[in-house]
A tleap script that builds the chain and sets N, CA, C and O, in Angstrom:
source leaprc.protein.ff14SB
mol = sequence {
  NMET LYS SER ILE ILE ILE LEU CYS LEU PHE
  VAL ALA VAL ALA VAL ALA ARG PRO ASN GLU
  SER ARG TYR THR ASP ARG TYR ASP ASN ILE
  ASN LEU ASN GLU ILE LEU ASN ASN ARG ARG
  LEU LEU LEU PRO TYR LEU LYS CYS ILE LEU
  ASP GLU GLY LYS CYS THR PRO ASP GLY LYS
  GLU LEU LYS SER HIE ILE ARG GLU ALA LEU
  GLU GLN ASP CYS ALA LYS CYS THR LYS ALA
  GLN ARG ASP GLY THR ARG GLN VAL MET GLY
  HIE LEU ILE ASN HIE GLU GLN GLU TYR TRP
  ASN ARG LEU LYS ALA LYS TYR ASP ALA GLN
  SER LYS PHE SER THR LYS TYR GLU VAL GLU
  LEU ARG GLN ILE LYS ALA CHIE
}
set mol.1.N position { 87.624 50.455 -79.520 }
set mol.1.CA position { 87.571 49.384 -78.445 }
set mol.1.C position { 88.191 49.932 -77.201 }
set mol.1.O position { 87.705 49.747 -76.086 }
set mol.2.N position { 89.352 50.656 -77.445 }
set mol.2.CA position { 90.077 51.199 -76.199 }
set mol.2.C position { 89.128 52.280 -75.453 }
set mol.2.O position { 89.071 52.362 -74.226 }
set mol.3.N position { 88.421 53.063 -76.305 }
set mol.3.CA position { 87.420 54.038 -75.610 }
set mol.3.C position { 86.435 53.466 -74.870 }
set mol.3.O position { 86.058 53.982 -73.818 }
set mol.4.N position { 85.884 52.259 -75.384 }
set mol.4.CA position { 84.902 51.561 -74.567 }
set mol.4.C position { 85.451 51.036 -73.242 }
set mol.4.O position { 84.744 51.054 -72.235 }
set mol.5.N position { 86.722 50.561 -73.226 }
set mol.5.CA position { 87.275 50.042 -72.058 }
set mol.5.C position { 87.524 51.186 -71.016 }
set mol.5.O position { 87.339 51.006 -69.812 }
set mol.6.N position { 87.948 52.358 -71.540 }
set mol.6.CA position { 88.179 53.480 -70.645 }
set mol.6.C position { 86.832 54.101 -70.128 }
set mol.6.O position { 86.805 54.687 -69.046 }
set mol.7.N position { 85.800 53.977 -70.857 }
set mol.7.CA position { 84.494 54.482 -70.450 }
set mol.7.C position { 83.925 53.527 -69.336 }
set mol.7.O position { 83.343 53.969 -68.345 }
set mol.8.N position { 84.139 52.147 -69.572 }
set mol.8.CA position { 83.747 51.142 -68.571 }
set mol.8.C position { 84.502 51.415 -67.298 }
set mol.8.O position { 83.929 51.243 -66.222 }
set mol.9.N position { 85.679 51.805 -67.344 }
set mol.9.CA position { 86.536 52.071 -66.103 }
set mol.9.C position { 85.931 53.267 -65.431 }
set mol.9.O position { 85.695 53.210 -64.224 }
set mol.10.N position { 85.676 54.291 -66.089 }
set mol.10.CA position { 85.125 55.598 -65.434 }
set mol.10.C position { 83.768 55.240 -64.825 }
set mol.10.O position { 83.450 55.699 -63.727 }
set mol.11.N position { 82.928 54.395 -65.548 }
set mol.11.CA position { 81.591 54.010 -64.952 }
set mol.11.C position { 81.827 53.178 -63.632 }
set mol.11.O position { 81.166 53.380 -62.613 }
set mol.12.N position { 82.777 52.269 -63.726 }
set mol.12.CA position { 82.989 51.519 -62.570 }
set mol.12.C position { 83.557 52.299 -61.382 }
set mol.12.O position { 83.196 52.000 -60.244 }
set mol.13.N position { 84.388 53.238 -61.589 }
set mol.13.CA position { 84.839 54.128 -60.641 }
set mol.13.C position { 83.683 54.943 -60.053 }
set mol.13.O position { 83.503 54.965 -58.835 }
set mol.14.N position { 82.890 55.622 -60.916 }
set mol.14.CA position { 81.776 56.306 -60.504 }
set mol.14.C position { 80.813 55.575 -59.610 }
set mol.14.O position { 80.322 56.106 -58.614 }
set mol.15.N position { 80.541 54.268 -60.012 }
set mol.15.CA position { 79.652 53.482 -59.217 }
set mol.15.C position { 80.227 53.052 -57.871 }
set mol.15.O position { 79.516 52.803 -56.898 }
set mol.16.N position { 81.481 52.985 -57.876 }
set mol.16.CA position { 82.107 52.461 -56.585 }
set mol.16.C position { 82.301 53.641 -55.540 }
set mol.16.O position { 82.357 53.422 -54.330 }
set mol.17.N position { 82.393 54.831 -56.062 }
set mol.17.CA position { 82.566 55.965 -55.180 }
set mol.17.C position { 81.468 56.171 -54.117 }
set mol.17.O position { 81.804 56.461 -52.968 }
set mol.18.N position { 80.257 56.043 -54.428 }
set mol.18.CA position { 79.179 56.251 -53.459 }
set mol.18.C position { 79.374 55.318 -52.223 }
set mol.18.O position { 79.095 55.731 -51.098 }
set mol.19.N position { 79.825 54.133 -52.423 }
set mol.19.CA position { 80.032 53.230 -51.336 }
set mol.19.C position { 81.151 53.707 -50.445 }
set mol.19.O position { 81.080 53.627 -49.219 }
set mol.20.N position { 82.257 54.238 -51.134 }
set mol.20.CA position { 83.392 54.700 -50.359 }
set mol.20.C position { 83.077 55.880 -49.606 }
set mol.20.O position { 83.637 56.074 -48.527 }
set mol.21.N position { 82.212 56.709 -50.081 }
set mol.21.CA position { 81.874 57.863 -49.448 }
set mol.21.C position { 80.918 57.791 -48.226 }
set mol.21.O position { 80.647 58.786 -47.555 }
set mol.22.N position { 80.445 56.606 -47.991 }
set mol.22.CA position { 79.695 56.305 -46.742 }
set mol.22.C position { 80.409 55.433 -45.830 }
set mol.22.O position { 81.325 54.724 -46.247 }
set mol.23.N position { 80.016 55.436 -44.492 }
set mol.23.CA position { 80.557 54.538 -43.497 }
set mol.23.C position { 79.755 53.100 -43.748 }
set mol.23.O position { 78.672 53.013 -44.325 }
set mol.24.N position { 80.415 52.138 -43.265 }
set mol.24.CA position { 79.797 50.756 -43.450 }
set mol.24.C position { 78.421 50.784 -42.836 }
set mol.24.O position { 78.201 51.483 -41.847 }
set mol.25.N position { 77.497 50.047 -43.394 }
set mol.25.CA position { 76.237 49.947 -42.868 }
set mol.25.C position { 76.006 48.584 -42.041 }
set mol.25.O position { 74.907 48.260 -41.592 }
set mol.26.N position { 77.069 47.905 -41.914 }
set mol.26.CA position { 77.114 46.702 -41.297 }
set mol.26.C position { 76.410 46.518 -39.869 }
set mol.26.O position { 75.858 45.492 -39.470 }
set mol.27.N position { 76.543 47.678 -39.217 }
set mol.27.CA position { 76.016 47.716 -37.766 }
set mol.27.C position { 74.751 48.622 -37.758 }
set mol.27.O position { 74.342 49.044 -36.677 }
set mol.28.N position { 74.122 48.935 -38.902 }
set mol.28.CA position { 72.908 49.716 -38.886 }
set mol.28.C position { 71.744 49.187 -38.109 }
set mol.28.O position { 70.923 49.951 -37.602 }
set mol.29.N position { 71.665 47.829 -38.008 }
set mol.29.CA position { 70.568 47.150 -37.368 }
set mol.29.C position { 70.669 46.772 -36.013 }
set mol.29.O position { 69.886 45.935 -35.563 }
set mol.30.N position { 71.714 47.393 -35.171 }
set mol.30.CA position { 71.934 47.241 -33.849 }
set mol.30.C position { 70.733 47.842 -33.050 }
set mol.30.O position { 70.280 48.949 -33.341 }
set mol.31.N position { 70.241 47.097 -32.055 }
set mol.31.CA position { 69.158 47.716 -31.211 }
set mol.31.C position { 69.646 48.725 -30.277 }
set mol.31.O position { 70.040 48.363 -29.168 }
set mol.32.N position { 69.660 49.940 -30.611 }
set mol.32.CA position { 70.087 51.004 -29.839 }
set mol.32.C position { 69.349 51.153 -28.458 }
set mol.32.O position { 69.957 51.507 -27.448 }
set mol.33.N position { 67.912 50.844 -28.471 }
set mol.33.CA position { 67.261 51.057 -27.279 }
set mol.33.C position { 67.695 50.011 -26.328 }
set mol.33.O position { 67.734 50.323 -25.138 }
set mol.34.N position { 68.029 48.801 -26.688 }
set mol.34.CA position { 68.518 47.825 -25.837 }
set mol.34.C position { 69.806 48.134 -25.111 }
set mol.34.O position { 70.020 47.768 -23.955 }
set mol.35.N position { 70.650 48.825 -25.847 }
set mol.35.CA position { 72.018 49.198 -25.383 }
set mol.35.C position { 71.805 50.435 -24.437 }
set mol.35.O position { 72.339 50.500 -23.330 }
set mol.36.N position { 71.032 51.358 -24.923 }
set mol.36.CA position { 70.845 52.693 -24.087 }
set mol.36.C position { 70.075 52.417 -22.713 }
set mol.36.O position { 70.281 53.098 -21.708 }
set mol.37.N position { 69.254 51.453 -22.759 }
set mol.37.CA position { 68.433 51.168 -21.507 }
set mol.37.C position { 69.060 50.108 -20.628 }
set mol.37.O position { 68.399 49.589 -19.729 }
set mol.38.N position { 70.275 49.785 -20.856 }
set mol.38.CA position { 71.095 48.786 -20.051 }
set mol.38.C position { 72.450 49.174 -19.958 }
set mol.38.O position { 73.264 49.023 -20.869 }
set mol.39.N position { 72.717 49.732 -18.733 }
set mol.39.CA position { 74.027 50.309 -18.538 }
set mol.39.C position { 75.116 49.290 -18.618 }
set mol.39.O position { 76.260 49.655 -18.888 }
set mol.40.N position { 74.818 47.978 -18.391 }
set mol.40.CA position { 75.804 46.892 -18.505 }
set mol.40.C position { 76.250 46.818 -19.939 }
set mol.40.O position { 77.421 46.509 -20.162 }
set mol.41.N position { 75.392 47.084 -20.973 }
set mol.41.CA position { 75.700 47.077 -22.386 }
set mol.41.C position { 76.307 48.467 -22.734 }
set mol.41.O position { 77.304 48.522 -23.454 }
set mol.42.N position { 75.762 49.517 -22.267 }
set mol.42.CA position { 76.236 50.776 -22.618 }
set mol.42.C position { 77.606 51.190 -22.190 }
set mol.42.O position { 78.397 51.725 -22.968 }
set mol.43.N position { 77.869 50.933 -20.938 }
set mol.43.CA position { 79.204 51.378 -20.401 }
set mol.43.C position { 80.413 50.837 -21.237 }
set mol.43.O position { 81.345 51.615 -21.445 }
set mol.44.N position { 80.467 49.590 -21.722 }
set mol.44.CA position { 81.572 49.130 -22.491 }
set mol.44.C position { 81.793 49.934 -23.789 }
set mol.44.O position { 82.932 50.148 -24.204 }
set mol.45.N position { 80.689 50.375 -24.423 }
set mol.45.CA position { 80.835 51.238 -25.533 }
set mol.45.C position { 81.409 52.576 -25.159 }
set mol.45.O position { 82.331 53.097 -25.788 }
set mol.46.N position { 80.848 53.093 -24.147 }
set mol.46.CA position { 81.494 54.378 -23.655 }
set mol.46.C position { 82.935 54.271 -23.315 }
set mol.46.O position { 83.732 55.105 -23.744 }
set mol.47.N position { 83.298 53.294 -22.574 }
set mol.47.CA position { 84.720 53.140 -22.180 }
set mol.47.C position { 85.654 52.886 -23.421 }
set mol.47.O position { 86.815 53.291 -23.488 }
set mol.48.N position { 85.043 52.209 -24.334 }
set mol.48.CA position { 85.799 51.864 -25.609 }
set mol.48.C position { 86.146 53.284 -26.270 }
set mol.48.O position { 87.309 53.572 -26.550 }
set mol.49.N position { 85.121 54.113 -26.492 }
set mol.49.CA position { 85.358 55.323 -27.188 }
set mol.49.C position { 86.087 56.341 -26.464 }
set mol.49.O position { 86.541 57.322 -27.053 }
set mol.50.N position { 86.241 56.144 -25.086 }
set mol.50.CA position { 87.004 57.063 -24.243 }
set mol.50.C position { 88.470 56.491 -24.140 }
set mol.50.O position { 89.313 57.156 -23.539 }
set mol.51.N position { 88.789 55.326 -24.687 }
set mol.51.CA position { 89.960 54.633 -24.595 }
set mol.51.C position { 90.308 54.146 -23.163 }
set mol.51.O position { 91.445 54.149 -22.692 }
set mol.52.N position { 89.153 53.715 -22.513 }
set mol.52.CA position { 89.313 53.268 -21.080 }
set mol.52.C position { 89.000 51.772 -21.039 }
set mol.52.O position { 89.020 51.183 -19.959 }
set mol.53.N position { 88.718 51.152 -22.157 }
set mol.53.CA position { 88.264 49.750 -22.167 }
set mol.53.C position { 88.455 49.137 -23.507 }
set mol.53.O position { 88.724 49.806 -24.505 }
set mol.54.N position { 88.306 47.819 -23.503 }
set mol.54.CA position { 88.305 46.929 -24.733 }
set mol.54.C position { 87.178 47.459 -25.685 }
set mol.54.O position { 86.173 48.016 -25.243 }
set mol.55.N position { 87.395 47.262 -26.939 }
set mol.55.CA position { 86.315 47.611 -27.927 }
set mol.55.C position { 85.864 46.340 -28.661 }
set mol.55.O position { 86.686 45.524 -29.079 }
set mol.56.N position { 84.610 46.199 -28.801 }
set mol.56.CA position { 84.095 45.272 -29.734 }
set mol.56.C position { 84.381 45.606 -31.233 }
set mol.56.O position { 84.903 46.702 -31.437 }
set mol.57.N position { 84.129 44.865 -32.237 }
set mol.57.CA position { 84.299 45.402 -33.607 }
set mol.57.C position { 83.392 46.466 -33.877 }
set mol.57.O position { 83.846 47.400 -34.538 }
set mol.58.N position { 82.096 46.528 -33.472 }
set mol.58.CA position { 81.259 47.640 -33.716 }
set mol.58.C position { 81.742 48.891 -33.049 }
set mol.58.O position { 81.707 49.984 -33.615 }
set mol.59.N position { 82.207 48.705 -31.799 }
set mol.59.CA position { 82.853 49.846 -30.969 }
set mol.59.C position { 84.015 50.404 -31.698 }
set mol.59.O position { 84.129 51.625 -31.804 }
set mol.60.N position { 84.889 49.586 -32.212 }
set mol.60.CA position { 86.161 50.057 -32.945 }
set mol.60.C position { 85.675 50.918 -34.168 }
set mol.60.O position { 86.179 52.017 -34.401 }
set mol.61.N position { 84.680 50.378 -34.934 }
set mol.61.CA position { 84.079 51.045 -36.136 }
set mol.61.C position { 83.594 52.417 -35.676 }
set mol.61.O position { 83.929 53.410 -36.322 }
set mol.62.N position { 82.850 52.519 -34.634 }
set mol.62.CA position { 82.276 53.729 -34.240 }
set mol.62.C position { 83.307 54.743 -33.822 }
set mol.62.O position { 83.284 55.913 -34.203 }
set mol.63.N position { 84.274 54.195 -32.965 }
set mol.63.CA position { 85.332 55.057 -32.502 }
set mol.63.C position { 86.220 55.687 -33.606 }
set mol.63.O position { 86.732 56.802 -33.502 }
set mol.64.N position { 86.354 54.849 -34.693 }
set mol.64.CA position { 87.270 55.332 -35.744 }
set mol.64.C position { 86.643 56.512 -36.577 }
set mol.64.O position { 87.353 57.123 -37.376 }
set mol.65.N position { 85.367 56.826 -36.404 }
set mol.65.CA position { 84.716 57.720 -37.223 }
set mol.65.C position { 84.022 58.930 -36.402 }
set mol.65.O position { 83.432 59.836 -36.990 }
set mol.66.N position { 84.129 58.874 -35.134 }
set mol.66.CA position { 83.481 59.878 -34.309 }
set mol.66.C position { 83.872 61.243 -34.676 }
set mol.66.O position { 83.023 62.083 -34.973 }
set mol.67.N position { 85.199 61.506 -34.664 }
set mol.67.CA position { 85.672 62.979 -34.892 }
set mol.67.C position { 85.183 63.392 -36.221 }
set mol.67.O position { 84.553 64.441 -36.351 }
set mol.68.N position { 85.454 62.587 -37.246 }
set mol.68.CA position { 85.075 63.031 -38.541 }
set mol.68.C position { 83.624 63.240 -38.711 }
set mol.68.O position { 83.197 64.216 -39.328 }
set mol.69.N position { 82.831 62.324 -38.165 }
set mol.69.CA position { 81.360 62.466 -38.244 }
set mol.69.C position { 81.016 63.779 -37.561 }
set mol.69.O position { 80.214 64.508 -38.143 }
set mol.70.N position { 81.501 64.151 -36.451 }
set mol.70.CA position { 81.106 65.429 -35.814 }
set mol.70.C position { 81.430 66.629 -36.646 }
set mol.70.O position { 80.626 67.543 -36.826 }
set mol.71.N position { 82.726 66.592 -37.184 }
set mol.71.CA position { 83.204 67.707 -37.874 }
set mol.71.C position { 82.569 67.887 -39.202 }
set mol.71.O position { 82.514 69.001 -39.723 }
set mol.72.N position { 82.078 66.799 -39.778 }
set mol.72.CA position { 81.462 66.853 -41.164 }
set mol.72.C position { 79.937 66.667 -41.075 }
set mol.72.O position { 79.307 66.317 -42.073 }
set mol.73.N position { 79.327 66.900 -39.882 }
set mol.73.CA position { 77.975 66.849 -39.726 }
set mol.73.C position { 77.432 65.545 -40.211 }
set mol.73.O position { 76.407 65.557 -40.892 }
set mol.74.N position { 78.037 64.408 -39.917 }
set mol.74.CA position { 77.680 63.022 -40.278 }
set mol.74.C position { 77.512 62.899 -41.795 }
set mol.74.O position { 76.632 62.169 -42.250 }
set mol.75.N position { 78.317 63.581 -42.573 }
set mol.75.CA position { 78.134 63.607 -43.995 }
set mol.75.C position { 78.214 62.249 -44.696 }
set mol.75.O position { 77.635 62.011 -45.756 }
set mol.76.N position { 79.033 61.308 -43.974 }
set mol.76.CA position { 79.161 60.007 -44.655 }
set mol.76.C position { 78.219 58.939 -43.922 }
set mol.76.O position { 78.357 57.736 -44.144 }
set mol.77.N position { 77.371 59.377 -43.145 }
set mol.77.CA position { 76.431 58.529 -42.399 }
set mol.77.C position { 75.281 57.984 -43.186 }
set mol.77.O position { 74.777 58.718 -44.036 }
set mol.78.N position { 74.836 56.843 -43.008 }
set mol.78.CA position { 73.465 56.442 -43.584 }
set mol.78.C position { 72.413 57.009 -42.854 }
set mol.78.O position { 72.632 57.526 -41.759 }
set mol.79.N position { 71.305 56.968 -43.341 }
set mol.79.CA position { 70.131 57.595 -42.589 }
set mol.79.C position { 70.061 56.878 -41.228 }
set mol.79.O position { 69.971 57.553 -40.202 }
set mol.80.N position { 70.100 55.558 -41.185 }
set mol.80.CA position { 70.136 54.869 -39.863 }
set mol.80.C position { 71.212 55.309 -38.856 }
set mol.80.O position { 70.954 55.394 -37.656 }
set mol.81.N position { 72.394 55.582 -39.357 }
set mol.81.CA position { 73.451 56.100 -38.572 }
set mol.81.C position { 73.082 57.509 -38.069 }
set mol.81.O position { 73.251 57.840 -36.896 }
set mol.82.N position { 72.609 58.262 -38.942 }
set mol.82.CA position { 72.354 59.699 -38.529 }
set mol.82.C position { 71.147 59.746 -37.407 }
set mol.82.O position { 71.183 60.476 -36.417 }
set mol.83.N position { 70.182 58.936 -37.696 }
set mol.83.CA position { 69.081 58.816 -36.778 }
set mol.83.C position { 69.641 58.153 -35.360 }
set mol.83.O position { 69.314 58.647 -34.281 }
set mol.84.N position { 70.354 57.202 -35.434 }
set mol.84.CA position { 70.946 56.534 -34.238 }
set mol.84.C position { 71.893 57.427 -33.514 }
set mol.84.O position { 71.978 57.356 -32.288 }
set mol.85.N position { 72.624 58.280 -34.220 }
set mol.85.CA position { 73.553 59.277 -33.635 }
set mol.85.C position { 72.826 60.260 -32.787 }
set mol.85.O position { 73.263 60.596 -31.686 }
set mol.86.N position { 71.672 60.743 -33.311 }
set mol.86.CA position { 70.747 61.576 -32.606 }
set mol.86.C position { 70.223 61.005 -31.326 }
set mol.86.O position { 70.185 61.609 -30.255 }
set mol.87.N position { 69.817 59.763 -31.550 }
set mol.87.CA position { 69.207 59.064 -30.401 }
set mol.87.C position { 70.158 58.853 -29.294 }
set mol.87.O position { 69.837 59.049 -28.122 }
set mol.88.N position { 71.445 58.414 -29.695 }
set mol.88.CA position { 72.479 58.173 -28.681 }
set mol.88.C position { 72.897 59.460 -27.942 }
set mol.88.O position { 73.063 59.473 -26.723 }
set mol.89.N position { 73.063 60.566 -28.748 }
set mol.89.CA position { 73.513 61.773 -28.149 }
set mol.89.C position { 72.443 62.302 -27.215 }
set mol.89.O position { 72.777 62.779 -26.130 }
set mol.90.N position { 71.174 62.240 -27.585 }
set mol.90.CA position { 70.030 62.618 -26.805 }
set mol.90.C position { 70.046 61.925 -25.586 }
set mol.90.O position { 69.853 62.550 -24.543 }
set mol.91.N position { 70.259 60.670 -25.577 }
set mol.91.CA position { 70.337 59.881 -24.302 }
set mol.91.C position { 71.440 60.249 -23.521 }
set mol.91.O position { 71.260 60.403 -22.313 }
set mol.92.N position { 72.555 60.417 -24.008 }
set mol.92.CA position { 73.809 60.774 -23.213 }
set mol.92.C position { 73.572 62.227 -22.584 }
set mol.92.O position { 73.857 62.455 -21.408 }
set mol.93.N position { 73.066 63.137 -23.386 }
set mol.93.CA position { 72.873 64.524 -22.890 }
set mol.93.C position { 71.843 64.583 -21.796 }
set mol.93.O position { 71.981 65.383 -20.871 }
set mol.94.N position { 70.825 63.772 -21.865 }
set mol.94.CA position { 69.672 63.861 -20.855 }
set mol.94.C position { 69.965 62.775 -19.718 }
set mol.94.O position { 69.481 62.993 -18.607 }
set mol.95.N position { 70.670 61.704 -19.907 }
set mol.95.CA position { 70.792 60.663 -18.857 }
set mol.95.C position { 72.135 60.323 -18.429 }
set mol.95.O position { 72.306 59.699 -17.382 }
set mol.96.N position { 73.158 60.709 -19.207 }
set mol.96.CA position { 74.446 60.226 -18.795 }
set mol.96.C position { 75.382 61.533 -19.060 }
set mol.96.O position { 76.259 61.546 -19.924 }
set mol.97.N position { 75.091 62.601 -18.227 }
set mol.97.CA position { 75.681 63.925 -18.518 }
set mol.97.C position { 77.232 63.772 -18.196 }
set mol.97.O position { 78.045 64.400 -18.874 }
set mol.98.N position { 77.632 62.958 -17.188 }
set mol.98.CA position { 79.134 62.764 -16.894 }
set mol.98.C position { 79.835 62.235 -18.179 }
set mol.98.O position { 80.843 62.803 -18.598 }
set mol.99.N position { 79.325 61.184 -18.788 }
set mol.99.CA position { 79.972 60.563 -19.935 }
set mol.99.C position { 79.903 61.593 -21.123 }
set mol.99.O position { 80.868 61.747 -21.871 }
set mol.100.N position { 78.743 62.285 -21.269 }
set mol.100.CA position { 78.682 63.269 -22.299 }
set mol.100.C position { 79.729 64.264 -22.259 }
set mol.100.O position { 80.382 64.574 -23.255 }
set mol.101.N position { 79.907 64.812 -21.003 }
set mol.101.CA position { 80.990 65.761 -20.845 }
set mol.101.C position { 82.363 65.217 -21.119 }
set mol.101.O position { 83.182 65.935 -21.694 }
set mol.102.N position { 82.672 63.985 -20.742 }
set mol.102.CA position { 83.914 63.322 -21.009 }
set mol.102.C position { 84.095 63.136 -22.457 }
set mol.102.O position { 85.200 63.331 -22.965 }
set mol.103.N position { 83.040 62.758 -23.179 }
set mol.103.CA position { 83.133 62.501 -24.740 }
set mol.103.C position { 83.353 63.869 -25.345 }
set mol.103.O position { 84.151 63.934 -26.280 }
set mol.104.N position { 82.752 64.968 -24.934 }
set mol.104.CA position { 83.025 66.292 -25.482 }
set mol.104.C position { 84.435 66.692 -25.163 }
set mol.104.O position { 85.115 67.256 -26.020 }
set mol.105.N position { 84.877 66.440 -24.038 }
set mol.105.CA position { 86.315 66.934 -23.738 }
set mol.105.C position { 87.281 66.194 -24.747 }
set mol.105.O position { 88.203 66.809 -25.282 }
set mol.106.N position { 87.046 64.865 -24.989 }
set mol.106.CA position { 87.863 64.057 -25.827 }
set mol.106.C position { 87.722 64.457 -27.294 }
set mol.106.O position { 88.727 64.658 -27.975 }
set mol.107.N position { 86.488 64.576 -27.790 }
set mol.107.CA position { 86.267 64.709 -29.170 }
set mol.107.C position { 85.821 66.086 -29.766 }
set mol.107.O position { 85.657 66.279 -30.971 }
set mol.108.N position { 85.646 67.008 -28.798 }
set mol.108.CA position { 85.172 68.337 -29.185 }
set mol.108.C position { 85.472 69.309 -28.020 }
set mol.108.O position { 84.600 69.956 -27.440 }
set mol.109.N position { 86.791 69.346 -27.736 }
set mol.109.CA position { 87.182 70.171 -26.423 }
set mol.109.C position { 86.752 71.689 -26.467 }
set mol.109.O position { 86.495 72.337 -25.452 }
set mol.110.N position { 86.698 72.207 -27.805 }
set mol.110.CA position { 86.191 73.613 -27.879 }
set mol.110.C position { 84.718 73.784 -28.183 }
set mol.110.O position { 84.248 74.891 -28.444 }
set mol.111.N position { 83.999 72.686 -28.146 }
set mol.111.CA position { 82.466 72.763 -28.253 }
set mol.111.C position { 82.113 73.515 -29.521 }
set mol.111.O position { 81.261 74.404 -29.536 }
set mol.112.N position { 82.819 73.115 -30.612 }
set mol.112.CA position { 82.568 73.695 -31.867 }
set mol.112.C position { 81.377 72.963 -32.517 }
set mol.112.O position { 80.642 73.537 -33.320 }
set mol.113.N position { 81.204 71.647 -32.140 }
set mol.113.CA position { 80.110 70.860 -32.789 }
set mol.113.C position { 79.035 70.438 -31.864 }
set mol.113.O position { 77.864 70.345 -32.231 }
set mol.114.N position { 79.456 70.173 -30.609 }
set mol.114.CA position { 78.580 69.623 -29.778 }
set mol.114.C position { 77.360 70.550 -29.235 }
set mol.114.O position { 76.224 70.138 -28.998 }
set mol.115.N position { 77.761 71.704 -29.106 }
set mol.115.CA position { 76.730 72.841 -28.593 }
set mol.115.C position { 75.349 72.717 -29.407 }
set mol.115.O position { 74.254 72.676 -28.847 }
set mol.116.N position { 75.517 72.668 -30.634 }
set mol.116.CA position { 74.189 72.645 -31.441 }
set mol.116.C position { 73.439 71.390 -31.103 }
set mol.116.O position { 72.209 71.383 -31.071 }
set mol.117.N position { 74.189 70.295 -30.843 }
set mol.117.CA position { 73.353 69.054 -30.465 }
set mol.117.C position { 72.713 69.155 -29.135 }
set mol.117.O position { 71.590 68.711 -28.900 }
set mol.118.N position { 73.493 69.773 -28.247 }
set mol.118.CA position { 72.952 69.839 -26.859 }
set mol.118.C position { 71.616 70.652 -26.820 }
set mol.118.O position { 70.634 70.262 -26.189 }
set mol.119.N position { 71.653 71.781 -27.522 }
set mol.119.CA position { 70.502 72.556 -27.518 }
set mol.119.C position { 69.289 71.936 -28.179 }
set mol.119.O position { 68.149 72.124 -27.753 }
set mol.120.N position { 69.577 71.176 -29.255 }
set mol.120.CA position { 68.499 70.618 -29.948 }
set mol.120.C position { 67.990 69.324 -29.233 }
set mol.120.O position { 66.785 69.072 -29.239 }
set mol.121.N position { 68.846 68.538 -28.646 }
set mol.121.CA position { 68.496 67.283 -28.128 }
set mol.121.C position { 68.379 67.190 -26.567 }
set mol.121.O position { 68.181 66.115 -25.999 }
set mol.122.N position { 68.528 68.504 -25.844 }
set mol.122.CA position { 68.448 68.498 -24.443 }
set mol.122.C position { 67.148 67.787 -23.853 }
set mol.122.O position { 67.217 67.163 -22.793 }
set mol.123.N position { 66.071 67.890 -24.506 }
set mol.123.CA position { 64.886 67.210 -23.925 }
set mol.123.C position { 64.422 65.973 -24.587 }
set mol.123.O position { 63.422 65.375 -24.190 }
set mol.124.N position { 65.117 65.590 -25.569 }
set mol.124.CA position { 64.704 64.314 -26.318 }
set mol.124.C position { 65.007 63.182 -25.466 }
set mol.124.O position { 66.139 63.109 -24.988 }
set mol.125.N position { 64.132 62.278 -25.209 }
set mol.125.CA position { 64.380 61.126 -24.293 }
set mol.125.C position { 64.570 59.903 -25.244 }
set mol.125.O position { 63.818 59.738 -26.204 }
set mol.126.N position { 65.568 59.072 -24.960 }
set mol.126.CA position { 65.680 57.863 -25.596 }
set mol.126.C position { 64.756 56.885 -25.093 }
set mol.126.O position { 64.536 56.886 -23.882 }
set mol.127.N position { 64.174 56.042 -25.840 }
set mol.127.CA position { 63.151 55.078 -25.353 }
set mol.127.C position { 63.825 53.769 -24.865 }
set mol.127.O position { 63.137 52.848 -24.424 }
savepdb mol mol.pdb
quit
């Protein structure tokens, strides 16, 4: 009986781990095109992650994971987050160069991670 309880505990921990190894998917359905195509919506997010303005709950969540996501190549991201990250970075690289440079200075001052994204996403246009 004791063995069965211990086995159940291990199974429960193993099942729980995948959820803990991913970022929350609570905000995966945000309409990124709407935000990226409207500076009135975009700028508060940029100011939030640059510590220049207030943050919405989704902005706080984003901000709390930026450095780790960059350093670990978005290892804990869902597919929607990985795709969204590429879309947002492509938009910033191609349309908001000043903010892109400021974000790089804050989160990747030595350009260890951002250079590969710049080369790849330089010409990708956000819709």
